[in-house]
Every structure is written in C-alpha cells, then in structure tokens.
N, C-alpha and C positions, 0 to 999 in steps of 0.2 A: 470317681472314688465314693463311698457312703460309709457309714459305720451301720453295721448290723447289731441287734439287741441281742442275740444268741451269742456269737463269739466275738464280739468288739467289730474289729477292722474287718472290711470287705475290700478287697481290691477289683475292680471293674477291669474290662476287657483293654480299655484304654491305659492302664498303668503295664497291663500284661505286653503292650506294645513298644513300651519306652526302652529300648536295648540298643545299647551303643555298641555290638559286637561286631557291625560290620559284615555280617553274614559267616564270618569266620569262628569255628570250634573254638572251644578254651584248650583243650587236650589233643593233643596229634602227636602219633610217636615215628621219629622218622630215623632210618639207618642212618649209620656214620661210615660214611667210605673212609677205611684206611689207606695213606700213602706211603705205605710200609706193606711187604710179604710177613707174615707171621708162620714159623717153621715149627711150633707147636699150640695144642690150646690153649685156652686161658684156665684157668684154675681158680683165679681170685682175682678180683679188683678193688681200686677206691678212688672217688673223686675230692675233693678240699681246694677252693679256693682256686679254680681256674688248673688245676695238674692233676693230672690223671695216672692214676698208677695200676700196672698192666702185672698181675705175675703168671709165667708160661708152665705148663707142667714141667718143662726140663732144668726148673730151678733158677732161669731168668729171670728178671723182673725190670720191667720198661717203665720209666719216669715220664711223662710228656706234658710241657707246659703248654695247653690250651692255646697261649697268647702267641707263642712260638711253635706252633706243631711240628716243623721242621726239625728242632732240635729235641733230639731223643737222647736220654741217659740209658745206657744199656748197663744192668748190674746183674753182677753174680753173687751167688750165697758163696760163702767161703769154703763149703763142702758140697760134695756133691749129692744129688737126690738120691743116689743109694744108702748114701750115709746118714741122712737126717730126715729123709722123705719128702715128698711133694710140699708145696706151700698150700695150707690148707685154709689160713685167713688172712688178713691184711688190717689193720686199724691206722687210719690218717686225722691227725688231727684237724680242727680246721682251719688253720692257716698253714696247713700243708707243710710244715716244719719238721714233726715227727713221724717216723712211720714203725708201725711195730711190725714184725712178718713173725708167723706161726705156721709151723710146719707139723705134717701127720705124725710125725714121730717123740711130740714132745719137743722139738729144740725152737728157739725165740732169739728172734734178732732184733738190733734197732738200727734204723738208718736215719742220720739227720739230712738234712734239705741239702747244706750244703757238704755231702760228702757222698760218695761211690763206692764205699765200703763197708757194708752192714757188719756189725757188732755184735757176736753172741751176747745173750743175759743170763749168764750162769745162774744169779739167783733164781732164774725162773724156770730152770732147765726141768723138765718132765713134768711141766704147769700146761693144761691144756686151755689157753686162753679163749673164752666164747666171745667176751663183752669189755670193752674199756668207757671209763668215765676221764675225761680229760680235765684238767683244769681249766676253772673258769675265769680265771685270771691271764686271757688266751697266752701260752709259753712260745718262747721264742728261743733262747740259747739251751734252756734246757726244759723239760716236761712238767716242771716243777712236781707237785704230789698231786698222782692219777690214782685212780681207782681200776681195779681188774677183777671182773668175773671169772670164775673158772669152772670148767665142765663136771666139777665134782661138788660143786656149791660153794666154795672157799671164796673168801671177797679179801683181795689182798689192795694195799695199799704201798705204793715206788716212788722212788725220783730216779729220773735217767737222766744222766748228761752225756755230751760226748767225750772221752777221753783218749787222746794218742796216748799214753802211756800203756806198754802192755799189761804192766801186772795189776793196774785198776781197773776195778769193775767198772760196767756204764750205771749200773742203778745203787745208788747209794747204800738203800738198805729195802728191804723186804718184809713189810708188817701183815702180819694175817690179822684181819679183824673179826670176820665172822666166818661160822660156816654153815651153809643153808642146807636142810635135809633135803628138799626140795628136787634136788639134782641141779643142772646145769642152772648157771645163771645166764639167764637169755638176754639180759639188757641191763644196763647201769647209766645214770644220768647224775650230774651234780651242776650245780646253778647256785650263785649266790642269793640272798635274800634282801629285800628291802636297801640295796645300795650298799650293805655292809660286806666287807671281806671274812671277816670271821663268823657270820653266821648264812650256814651253807643248809641247801637241801639236796640230799640223795632219792634217787627211784629208783629202786630194783625190782629187775620182773625175773619170775620164773617159769613153769610150766604151767602152774596153776595159781600163783601169789603174785598179786604186786604191791610192793613196800613202798611207804613213804614214811621218812624221817628225815626231821630237819631240827637245827640248832646251833650251838658255838661250837666251832672245830678248836683246838687248840693251837698255842703258838711254839714255835722251835726258837732257839737261840738264834740260828742262822739259818739259810736257806738249805735245806735237804739234810739239816742234822736230827730229824726224828721225826715220826708220824705225828700228826696234826689231827688226822680221822678219829684217831682212838678215841679221845674224850667226846666224840660226837656218839660213836656206835654204843661206849657203856654208859652214856648219861642219860640219854633217849630211847624211847623204846618207839618202834616204827608203826605205823596206823596200815593196819595190812586189808589188802581187797581181794578176797576168796573165792576161785570157783569151784563148784562139784563136781566130780565124775570128768576130772582132767584126762586129757589121753596124753600119753609120756610122747607117744611117737608124732603127733600133732605139731607143725610148725611153730614156733615161739620166737617174740622177737618187741622189743621196745624202739620207738619212733617219734623223734622229737620235732616239730616243725622248723624249718631253717630261720634265718634272720629275718625282718621284716626288709621288703625291696627298699631300696635308697636309704638304710641304717647304716651307719658307722659300727662297725666291729668292734673298735677300741673305744666307743663312747662308756662312758658310765651307768647311762641310762639302762636298765633292765628289760627288755622286750618283755610281754605277755605270749608266751609261748603254749603249744597245744603239745597233747602228747597221746600218742595210739600204744594199745598195747594186744599184740596179737596173740591169741590163744584158741583153744579147740573150739570154744563156743563163739568166736567170733572176734571183731576187732573193739575192745573198751576205750573209748575215747573223750577227752576234757580239756579244760585248760588247766595249767601250772599256774596257781593264782601266786602272787608275789608278793602281797602284803603280809608283814609279821602279826599273825594274830594267833591266839590259842586255837588247838585243835583244828589245825591247819590242813592237815590229810584227810579228816571226814568233811570239810568241807571241799576239799578237791574232788572227792569222791562223790558228795552229795550232788554235784553239778554234773559229773559225767553222765555219760550213756554207753549202752553197748548196742555196738552195728552187729546184729548176728549173722552166724556163718551163711545161713541160709539168703539173708538177704544181697549178701555178697556174690555168694558161689552161684545159687540157682536166678538166673534174669533172660530176660527175652529181648532180643534182638529183632527188629526185623521180621516180628509175627513169627520165629523158628525158636522152640525152646531149645537152650543149650544143655550138654549135656554137664548135671555139676561135677566138678572133682570133689574128693572127700576133703579136702582140707584147703585154706589161703597160704598161699606155698611163701607170699612175703608180702610189705605194706610199706610204703613210705607216706609222709604227711606233707604237703604244699602248705600254703596258708591258710586256707578255706575248704582243703580236701584230701581225702583218704586215697592213696592210689595204691589197688592190690593188685597182686600177682597171683590170678587161677590159673594154673595149669598154664597154657597157649596163651590166656587170655589178658589182657591189661585192664582193669574196671577201676574209673574213676566216680568215686561217691563225695557227693555236698556234704561233708561232715555236720552242718545245722539241719540239713533237713533229711538227711538219708537217702537222697534220689539221686539214681546213676545218672552221672552226666554223660560218661566215656564208657563204652565196652567194645572192645574190638579183638578180635584176636591176632597176634602180633607173631607167636613161634609157629613154626610148621609140627605136625605129628613125631612125637619121639624126641624133639629139639627139648635139653633142659636147660631153665636158666640157673645162671647163678646167684641173680639178685636185683634188687632193687636198690639205687645208691641215690645220694642224697648232695649234694655241694650245698653246708651250710651257708656259707658265705656268699654264695653269687646265685643262690634259688634256682640251681639246673638240677634235673633230674633224668637217671642214666640207668637202662637196662642191658643186664650184661649176660651172654651166653659163651658155650664154650670156644666160639668164632666167630659172634658176632658183636656190633655195639649200637646200643639202638639209644637216641635221646628222646625223653619225654618232653617234647615243647608245652610249654604253658604260657598261654596270651589271656592277658586282663580278666584272669580268674574271680576278681573281686568285681566283674559287672552286674553281676546280679545279685550281690550282697545288699545293698540298700533294699529290693525289692524283699529280701528275706526279714531283713530287719523292721519295713514296715508292717509286715504282716504279723510281727512279735508286737508291734509297738513300741519299739525301741527306736523313735525317731533321732535321736541323738545320732546314734549309728548309722541309721539310714541315709542323715544327711551328711555326713562323714564319707560316705562310699557313693554317693550319687556322682557322677560324672558329667550328665549332659542337665542344658537350663531345665528342659524338660522333667529331668527324673528330680533333680530339685524343687520345683515347684509341686510336681503331685506328692513330696514328701512334707514341704511346708502346709498344703493345703488338708491333707489327712491328718495331720498333728494337731493342726488350729482345730479341725472340727471334733479331734479326740479330746482336747482343752478344755473345749466349750462344753461337750456333753460333761465333764467332769466339774465343770463349774468354775476353773481357773480361765476366766475372760481375759486378767493382763497378760498372763504368760500366751495365751492364744492370740494375743493383737499382735504381738512381735512375731508371732511367725507368719500370721495372717497379712503382715506388712511385706512379706518377701514371697509372696504366694500371686498368683495370678488370678486367685479367685473374684468374680466382679466386687469392684469396690463399692456401690452402692448397696449390694448383699449385705458384706462385713458391718458396714457402719450402722445401716435399719437394725441390724441384730443386735450391735452394741446398745443403739439407741432403746430399741425395744425392751432389752433386759435393765437400764439405767446404769449401765457399765460407763460412763464418763471417761473412768481413770483409764479404762481398756483402749476407748475410744481415743483418748488422748493419746498414746501411746501406740495405737496403729498409724493414726494420721502423720506422727511422727515418722516411724519407720516406711511408711509408704511414700513418702516426701523422698526422703532419701532414694528411692527407685527410678524416681523420673530423671529425665536428662535434663540439662540445662535449656535445653531448646523448648520444652512442654513450660512455656512460660507460665499459660493462664491456669493449666494445671496446678502446677507450684503454687501461683499466687493464691489460687482458692484456697487449695487446703491450708497454706500459711495463715491464711485470714482466718478461717474457721479454727484454727488452732488457738490464735490468740483470743478469739469470744469465750473457748474453751478453759483456757487457761485462767482468765478473769473471773469467770464464771464458778472455776475452784478455789481461786485466792479467796473471793468473796466468800463462798461456802465456809470455807474452812475459819475466816474471820468471825463468821458471824458464831460458829461451834464455840470458840475461844471465848466470847462475850457472854455466852449463855453457861459456861461451864466457869465463867469466873465467878459468878452466883452460887456455885454448889463448891463443894467442901472438897471433891474428889481433883487433888492435885497433880496423881499418876496421870489422868485423861487430860486435864490445862499442859501438862511437860508433854503430851504425845504429840497433840494438837498443836502446839506451835512447831515442835520438831517437823511434823507435817507441812505446815506452812512453808518453813524455812527451806524445806527438801525441794517444794513445788516450786517457788519463788527461783530457787537456783536453777532450776530446771528450766523456767521461762528465760533465765537470763540465758544461759547455754543455748536456748532455741535462736532467742534474737541474734546472739552473736554467730548464729550457727548461719542463720537463714533471713539474714536483714535484708538481703540484695532478691530476697523472693517477696517481702512485704511491701505493699504499696502504701507510701507515705500519710495519705489521706485518709484511706479507709481504717487504717491502724488507728492514726490518730483520733478517730471518730468512735472506732469501736471502744478504745481504752478508757475514752472519757466518758462514754455511757456507761461505765461502769465504774469512776470515781474513783481509778487507781491514778490518785497523784504521783508513786514512787515509779511505779511501772511506765508513765506516761514520759517521764523526765529519763528514765533509763533508756528506753527506745529512742528519744531524740540524742542522747549522749551516743548510744551505739551506732547510730548513723550518723553524727557529725553534725548534727541538726542544731547547732548551738545558737541559731539566731530563734528558733523555738523555744529553747530554754530558757535563753535571757528574756524574752519577750515575755514567758511564763510568771518567770521570777518576777519582770519590774513590774506586770499589772496587778501583782496582789502586793508589792511594796518590799519585796525583801531583799534588802539591798544587800544582806550580807550575802546570800546566796547566787545574787547576780555576781557580786564581784568576784565570788569564788570560781564560779563557770568562767567569765572575763580576762583571772589571771592566767586560765590554760590556752587563751587563744592568740594565734598569730598575724588572721587575715586582717589587713587595715580597714575594711570596710564595718566588721562588725563595732568596730573603737568608731569609728564616723557615725555610726548609725544610731549607738546609743550612749555618746557621748552628754549629748544636750539634758537630756533626764538624769543622767548619774551625777552631772558636775550639779545641779542644781539641790540633789539629795546627798550626796557622798562624794562633795569635791574633793577634800583632801586626799581619798583614799584613789581615786579614780587618779589623780594626778599622780599619785604613787605609780599606779601602773602603767600612765601615759610615760612619765618618764624612764621605763625599762625598755620600752619601742622606740629606738632613736630613728628608725625608719618610717615610721609615721611622717604624713605632710599636714604639719601644723596650719598650714591656711585652711583647710578642710573642718578642722577642729574648732575655730576662729568662732563663727556662728554658737557653739555651745558655750564659750566664755564670755560670750558677750552677753546671751541669756541670765549666765549665773551672775554677772556682773550688775545687771539691771536690778535683781534681787536682792544684794549683798547689802549688808548693812555693817561691817565690820571695819577696822584699820585695811590699812594697804598692807601692813605684815602678813595679816591673815587671808587676803585675799588669795585665792588659788590660784584665780585666773594670771594674776601677774606673778606668782612663784614659778608656773607652767611657762609662760612666754621668757620669764628670768630665764629659765634653763633653756630655754630654745637657744635664745638669743647668747647667753656665755657660753654654753656648753658645747652646743651644737654648731654654734657660729652661724647661725641662718641672717642671710643676708633680705629675704624676702622682706618686701616692702609690706607687705600686708600685715605681716607678723609686728612689725616697728610699729607700725600705725596703728595697730590694737592696742598695743601696750600705751603707746602716749594718749592716746581715747582713753583708756581707763585710767591714768596717770592724772589727766587734766580732769575728766567730769569727776573725779570723787568729792565727797561732800567736805573732805578736810582740807583747811587752809593753807597746810604745809605743803611746799613745793619743792620739800629737798629729794624726794625720791625723784621727780620727774628730772629736775637739775640736774643729778646726778646720772642718771639716764642718759639725758642730752651733752650733756659734759662728756660722756665716754664716748660718745658716737664721733667725736672728734669732727675735724674740718668737712668731712665728706659721709657726711650721716645716710643712714639706709631708709630713713623714715623720709615722706613728704613735708618739705619744711613748707608750704604753704599751707596743706592741710593742718599741720601742727600748730602752725601760728593761729589758723582762725579757731582752732580748738581752744588754744590757749588765752586769746583775746576774747572768746565767748564765755570761759568760765572765772576770767579776771587771773589768770597765771602772770602775773606781770614780768617777775624776774625769768620766767620761761618764754616769754614774748621778748625781753631785751636780748636774751641768748640767742633766740632763732633769728632775728634781725641781725646780730652781729655777727651770725654765721653766713649769713645772706649777702653782707657787705653792705646791710643799709645800717650805716653808723648814726647816721645823722637822727634815724627813727629811733634807734635803740638808745641813744644817750636823752633825746626828750621823752621818751615812755619813762626811762629810770627817772629824770630828773621830776617827770611829772605825779612819782611817787616816791618822791624826797629819798630815790635812793641815789644820793650823793656818789657816796664812794664806789659803786656799781658802775656809775657815770665815769665815774674819773680812769676807772680800769679800761671801759670801752673807751674812752677818748684817746687814748694812748695806742690803742691797735693798728691803726693807719699810720706806719711809722716811717712807709715810702712815700707818703702825701703830707708834707709839713704845711700846706696851706688847709687841708681838710681837719689834720690835727689840730691846727690851731684855732678853726673855726667849732670846733667840738669841746674844747677847754674853755672859748669865750661862752658858749652856752654854761657850761658847769661854772666860770665864775660868776656869770650872771646870777645863777642860782645861789652860790658860796654866799655871794657878797649880798643877796637879800634875805638870807635867812638867819647872817650870821650877827651876833649881837655885838661882836666888837671889830672893827678893821682891821686890827692887825692880825686877829685869828685868821681871818677869810686871807690875808697876804699871804702869810706863813702856808696854808692849805695850798696857795696857787703858787706858790714858788717850786712844785711839783712839777711845774711844766716851763721848760726852759725857753720855750716860744712866746710866753705872754710878757709883755712890759707894762710898766707903769702907766704910760700912756693909753694902753688898751684898755686896762680895768678904769681910768677917771671916769669915763661916761658912765660907768655902771654904780656909781657912788650916788647917794641921796643927796640932794643940794646942799642939805645942811649940815652936811659933813664937815669939820673943819679940819683944814690942812694941817694943822699940828699933828692930826690923826696917821699921817703917813709921811709928814716931812722927811724923815729918814731915809724912806724909798725912793722920794722923789729926788733929795740930793744923791743917792746913789745912783738914781738914774742919768741924772744931769753931768755926774762924775764920769760914766760911759760913754754919754754922747762927745764928750769934750775927750777924752781918750780915742775916741773912734774919729773924730775930726784931725785927730795928730797924727793918726795912723793915715789918712786919707791923704791928709797933704802931705805926706812923708813918700805914698805911694804915686801920689802926681810929681813929684821932683824927681822921682825915681826914673818915671817914664819919660821926663824931658829930657832927661840927661841920654835914656838911651834911644831917644829920635836924633838927638844930635850925633851922636856917635852914628849910627845909620847914615845920616847923610853925608858924612867924613867918607866913609866904607864905598857909596854909590861913587861920588866924585872918586875915588881910587882906581874903581874898574875901569875908567876911559883909559888909565895909564896902564895896563896889565897887557905881557908880551907874551911869547913863546918862541922858543929858538926850535927850526926846523932843519935837521942837517940834509945837505945835498942829497944822500944816497935813501934817505927814508921813502918808504912805500906806501900806499893806500891800504889801509888794516881789512878795506872790503874787496878791493880786487887783485890787491897784490901790487899794481905799475906804479911808478915812480909818481911821487906826490905833488913835484911841482910842476909836472906837464899842463895841469890847467886848474881853474878855481877850486880851491880846498877849505876846509874847517879844520882847526887844532881845538882841544878841547882842554880843560886844566889838567886831567888824567893823563897826557901827552898821548890821547889816541888822535889820530888824523885820518880824515876821509875827503874823496873827492865829493864835490858838492853834488854831482849829478849820483856818487854812489850812495853818498847819505840820504839824499831823497828817496833815491828806490828802494832801500831800506826801513826809512820810517813807513814809507808807504803800506809797506809789506805789514807791519806789525801795528800801525794807526789803527784807531777806531773808525768806524764811517764817515763820520761828520768831519773829522780832522783829514781826511785820506780825501776829502771830495773838495776841502776849502785848499787842501795844498796842490791838486791838480790846477782849480779854478784860476789860485796865482800865478802858476807855472804857465797857463795858456796865456793870461792876458800878459803877460811880462813877455813872454817869446813873441807872440805877434803884435804888441805894440798897441796894445787896444788902450793903454795908459800910458801917461807922462809926465815930464816935471814931478811937482810934490806927489803927487796922487802917483805915480811908480815908484817914487822912492819910499813911500808908506808902505807900497802893497810888497817892494823889495823886503822892508825890514819884518813885514809882516812874514813873509817865507821865509826867513832866516830865522826868526823866533820859533816857526813853525818845524823848521825842520832839524835846526841846532841846538833846541831849546836842553838836551841832554844827550849823551854818549850813548849810543846804542847798544856800547859793549858793557858797562858796568852801571846801567842807569836802570831804572825800574822797565825799561826794554829788555833789558839781561835778564832779571826776575821772571818776564812774560815767557820768555822762549824756555824756562826750564826744563819743561816738558819735551823740547824736540828732541832727538835722537843726536850722538856726537856723530855719527856716520850716515849720510843720506843715501839717494839711491844712485846721485850723479858722484858720488867718492869712490877712491879705489880702496876695495877691503883689504888688498894686501899688504898696504903703508903702515897699516896697525899690526900687523904680523911682529910678532916676536922673535 
C-alpha cells in the first residue's frame, strides 16, 4: 500500500486480498419452513425480540416465540372480519411486549404479551395508523408515552396500559400534537439525547418531507397523567429536509438501524444509529448524531446523502440488464447496509460506498411482498409474502468496513473493524505512512510499532528526519511486540533505547542551562516539565523491561553519559545493591550508603561492606547491625578488629565493644570467637582501667565462653593484673593467682582468693600463709597484721612466728602467745579426757568378749532346720542369736550360693581338706574354726545375706503357685 499524491490513500491489490469472508456471501435469503399449515393468507407481520407475529386474512393472529417455535399462541379478534375489516397493519415494540393491531375499517386493538385477548382502543377508533414511535425507555407493563402517525397527517401522543376492568379504557389519554398537510405520516422515531431522559429527538417522515425535532419534553405528575411531548412540539421548530416533485403514489417509509450486535438493550449507553428515508427520489440516509448541540438537525442532514432510485432499481447482474421497477417497494437497515425490495428482487447496498453487495430475484412473477421487517434487538431481517416467509441472513457484514475506512483515511475506525492480523497490519502501515506524510512523526511511531513494516526502514526514516522522540516511541512500541523468546532482538532494542533516553536527558539539561541565562521563564518551566516527563518515562521503561537490559552494557551506556541518578535508579531497579553501595562507598557518601544498607536483608551485603563502614560511620553501622539479629557476628569480627586498631576513644565510645556486648548480652551468643574478640579489645585498650574487662570476666561465671589460655596470655601481655588473677582463679590455679595478686600488692584481692578452696584446708592454709607473709612484711604494726590474719581460722601463732623479723619484741604479740598456749592447754586436757574414755571402752569390750564364751541357746525337741525343714537335732547344726537354726551342711550350701567367688573357693577348700583328712591336730582345729567362721558368720535369713536376696522372687520355678492362691 502507498500514498498517492492526487487523492491520498491508494490501496494495492494486496490490501484487496485481505478478506476473512471464508468464501461465504454477506447476504443470503433463505425460505423459512413452517411447522404448521396455514388456513389463510398473511396480511400483516412483525418481528421483535425473537417473537414473530403473523396476521391472517381471516382475522386470526399467530404469535410465535422463535426460541420455542412449537408453542404458538392462536389469537382471534373480538369481532368478525366482516364487522371490523381485515387486519391492515401491526406494530410491535422492540421488546415484543406490546402489539397494536389496525384494521381496514379504522378499528385499532391492543394486545399485551401476557394476554391472549386483544382490547379495543376506543380513543383511537377511526384513526388510520401509519406509523408508531415507541418510548425509548423500553416499555414493559405499559407502553409509556408513544407517538402515533396517522394517514391524515395527524400526530398523536397516547399512553396504553392493560386493564382488566370493563369500563376502563386501555389508553389513558390521546393528545393530538400536530397535523402535517403532507398526507400520511409514513414514519416516526423517538430516542433520548445525550443520556438524558428529558431531552429527546423526534424524526418524522412523509411522502415529500423529513422532519428533525429535538429538545426537552415535559414532565407529568405521575406516569400516564398527561402529555409530555406537547412542550417539545410547541417550543421547538423542526429542521426539514424536503424533496421537490415528490410522487404521492410512491412508497415512503422511515427505517432505523437495529441495536449494535452484542449490545445490551437495557444499558444507558445510547448507540449511534443510522436512518434511511424512502421517497420517490430514492433512499436518503445518514447518521442520527447523538451529541446535544445547537442546530443538530442541519448537522444530521449535512452528513447525509441520497442514494438515488436509479442506483437501486437499475442494476446489472451477470451481464443481464434487469427491467427496473418504477419505485422501491420497501427498505430495511442493517448495521452497514441498506436492504431494498424492488419488485421481486432483494438488493443490498453498502451505505458507506453505495456499491451493490447483493442483488437477487426472490419472488416469482406476480408474487407480492408484505414488506421487509427488522428485529431491532436480535439483528434479524425478514421478508414476508402472502404465503411465504424468508429470512435475510447476514454474515459478517462488517468484514469489508476496515477497507472502506482505510480508503477514507479513517484509520481508527479501520483498526476497530480489522479482524485479522494481516488487516490490522495493513491499517497500521497505511496509517503510519499517512502520518509521516503529514509530519506527525511521533503519532506515526506508535502506529508503525504495531505494523510489520521493516524495522530498518522505519528506524532509518526517523533518523534521517532527526526525529529522536519518534524513534524512541517506535522502539518502545516495537519492543512490546516481540515475544519473550526473541531475547537478542529485545536486548538490542532495549540497549538502544537506553542510549536514546540518556541523549535526550542530556539534551534537555543543556537546554535548561542555556535558558537559565535568558529571561524567558516560560521556556525554562516548559523544559523542566519535559525533562521530568522523559525521566519518568525512562523509569517506567526500566521497571517494565529490566529483564531485557544487559547489566554491563546498560551500566556502560549510562556511565558514558555521566547520568548518576539514572545509573543508580537502574541498579536499584534490578536489585543490584552491591553496585549502589560500592558506588556510594567509592565517593565516600556515607549517608547515602547507609540509606541503601538500611533496606538490605542479605547477610553477604553486610559482611562485604562492614569493614569500610565501621571505620567511617561505626555508630550508625552498629545501629543497623543491631536490627539484624540473624547475622553471623563471627563474619563481622574482622571489621570490628580493623575499627579497633584505629580507634582512639574510650571503651564507652568504642562501637566494636558496643556491638559485641549486644551480641553477648542480648543475643546470648556462645561463640568463642566473639568472646575472645571482646576480651582482646578490652585487654589491648590503652586505658589502665580494668573495670570493664573484670565486669565481663565476672559475668562469665565458672564456665566461661572465652578461651582462658588466650585471655590469660593477652592479660599478661598487656599487664592486666586483676584480670589475670581472676582468670587464674577460674582455672583453679589459686597459688599462681595469690602470688600474682601479692606481687602487685593486691593483698585484699589475694585474701579473697585464698578463701576460695574451702574443700582443701591444706591448700587454703598454704595460700593464707603466703598472704600472711606479705601482710607481715608490709605491716607497720604487728598487732594490725595479726588482726588481719584472724580472718582465717586455720592460721596459728606458731605458723606466723617465722615470718616476723628477728628484731620484733615478744611483748608486741604476748597476748596472742598466751592465748595460743591456753588453747593448747585446753586441747591437751581434752585429749587426756578422750584417752581415759578410750581406756574404759577397751576394758568394757574385754568383759563382753569374755562373756561370749558363756552364751547358750535353747533348742526344742521338735524344732526344724529353716533351710530343709527336717528335724534340727538329726545332725550337726548352728543356732544364731536371732533363734534361726540350720543344719551345718544346709547352712554351708546356702552360704555358697550367695557368697562371693573368693569366699566360696575358701569354704570349698576347707571342706575338702577336713573331709579327706588332709589336715590333723591343731591345724585341723584351726581350719574347722575358720570354716565355722566363714559359714556361720551371720544368719542367712536376717543378715546381709537376706538383703542381697531382695531381688529374688517369692515364688520360684520349683514352688507350687497354687499354694499362694487366696
């Protein structure tokens, strides 16, 4: 397709071939097969909302719901045809709720959709109705206010509702609004204007004139109480279109296009309809503009045109000239075409171009049609004769509208009606070419971006004309057309766009700089607004297409233009916070760095930048670190040590100590590395104050988390005496702790440590002796030293005497020596008393031993052995003080069962040697005594033997369980 210089747009053959009709014609007339027989001819018909109403010559009316064609309402007029005449016309509202029936003798009837009994309209008796304008507020229970055109030129307003009361009239009122001298009112139409129900348009047609009337209508107190159109007809003057030399015999009618397909008839949106007025000159048609403007009628007529009768009547089909009829019999409007009935032919003409789309003879010679009928809501079209019904089927009638609009350079409309991708592409290309020719490059860019015109042609065209803004818009639009799989194309275009954006931003800033030196404030303001708009456009582009931008390339392009803000915006958009942080760190913009760091959650970011930030903004960094308890403090230790190396303040100001204390005290970290680091910082600080370190060491208790050896080495290295002493003490090395404390004259501290080993008196005394030596050597007065040493109860005066100097006079501690001697005297008396008591106890024991030889026990004749239950006196036995008695062999056997290995072995050896006579004389007596001592040392039922048998069950495998039954 190309642009011609003479008439603008010229379509090539390629465009003509872009048709999606699939080979089917737009129009086709198909006969309808009735499922029932008809007893009389059709005399009138109507179709609305998929309801077909047929009037027969015998006065019957058939109402058929096309959704259920098997259900037919067969309705009769209240009177015979001979009385009221045959039915001449019928009028059915778009919802098929209300039907007006007009007979040849001037009788008019009303039939509601829910009724089967037509009601006579007495007020309309004698009125020959030619046309009806239904209320635009789709009537339901009542017709509301409707207009009626009569054959005598009168225009009436009436309001009809169903009444079951005999004496009430169906029509509430009948108001004559106007009388036209032209003859019959062949057509009348009413619609709302501008979405307002009180502003309406009335279109009226006669044989020779077309009236357009618009304005406000009146309001009644309540529905049906009075006329509302009187105000309109009285206050407004109609705009008239008149034809000269009109024929009174020629058919005339007014046709209105149906509702748009897929439109909701009950929506408030008013569709823009077309009208067609049939007269003796032809078909005058145009659009019923809906905008409420002054002189609307003239605007409607100005955009309307006449399709002459000769264009419709005289057509040539298949090379054979048709004999033209004198007039066009009837017309109907589809969305884009005018259907005409010319004799027996149906002719369809595109109302935009005037070209004939369909021309076919349908009726046989002499067959007369009742007319063409349209279902306004369902977009179906019908042709009726006296015996037959035809449906005019319309298929995709807007299939060629895009091409027509394209030829008229109405590109938006063309795009709206382009259905296939090829059609839309043709429209886009042609629209772009047209806009470029007009110099509208930016507008052309958006259209080219959706077309298939070669990328390089469009890009080079914009570059040659210096239209960088148009190129930018084209590339952005084009980028959206590529699939996600076209990675290379998307990446290249995106990178090019970044370059264009940067160049544009720099250009605008240069312009602002130049304009700043001038006095034209308006230009400066405009340039700043444009700069903000382009910057916002760049931000939107990056956010939308960041996945298409190569990171390194984009960084290089933006950096080459020194666009700092855009560079950082891109880095933030792709979540490259490492880049943003490194960028601010390199420029030592610490506040900006911290602002970015506050938004991070990835631990690696904190680990990476903690060293440099700790050195420069330690306090602020620690604040941020303390908000992230899930960080690993071990990985931040190098940064803390670097910070501590260069820090010169007090420990209270040390941020490394602050963070480590937070980790230990608040997060309860037990990591030895963390604790060792804190000890290292405390120990290595230049201050001689050990209070902080000591407080930490004391808080760790007896099981510290730090390494004691490491801490001890550090404390020794940095001469932290008290801390060393504390560590020695915790390690249990009391001697070293006391020695170190005393070496630094910390006597009080040493005395506290000396009291620690309470479970080891010898060590405690040794420690206190070391303290005593130090105290005595430093004390000016002997009494003072002795008073101090009284704190330990283990030290005696004789332990201290070696530590006193040789020149000390005994008088200085005479009282202490006397006191010690008195203590010794008391101890000696106590020991003497204990010795006397021991001697008396020994004598008593000897008497008891001697008495044992004279002990005896009485054994009854029938007493039995407690082991075998046999008579005790049958053989050798033992009797114990507890009165338990056993045979010697039974007792030996029981003792062997329970005795240890060594004891059992010895008993067996003695028994063998005695029984075999291996020993004799005194030796045998001694062995017998030993055996008796081993076997009869204790009763097996109430001594330690019984306690050892506590885990044995009462009932063994050899016992009878029945004996224990209750």
